[in-house]
C-alpha positions, 0 to 999 in steps of 0.5 A: 567064558570071559577072563577074570579082568574082563568079567570084572570090567563088564560088571563095574562099568555098567554099575559105575555108569548107572550110579553116575546117572542116578546122581545126575538125575537126583541133582538135575532132573527135578527142575531142569525143564525138558527144553532147557536140557535139550538146548544144553545137550545140543549146545554141548554137542556142537561146542557152543556150551560148556558141559553142565557137569563142569558148571555144577562142579564149580558151583558146588565147590564154591557153595556146598549144599543141595542143588535145587534148580538148574536152568538154561536162560534164553541169554545163554546163561546157566542159573544154579540154585543151591540151598546150603545147610544153614538155609541160605539160598545161593543163585549163581549165574554162569556164562554157558559159552565160557563157564565164567561165573557172572553173578552170585545172589545170596538170600537168607 
C-alpha cells in the first residue's frame, strides 16, 4: 500500500496531465495541421523553435478570446488567429525561432 502522500500524488498528477492535454487539444487540435504539428514538435525538440505554449500564452495575454487557428508557416512563423468576444478577429504572427511578435492584423 502506498503512503497517503504518494497515493494522492499518484492520482493528482495523471488528472492534471489529462486536463492539460484536453485544454491544449481544445485550443489547438481543430485547425493545427498534422504536418505543422510534427514540424513544430521537431523544432522545439531540437531547440530551433520556441514552444508553442509560450506563444499561445503571450497571444492570449495580449488579445483575450478564443483561439480558432494555429499554423506554422513555411517561413518559420507561427500564425495565431483569435476571435475576441466583440467579434473582432485578430491574426498574430510570431517568429517561431525567437518568439518575437512580428505582426498584428485586426479584422472587424
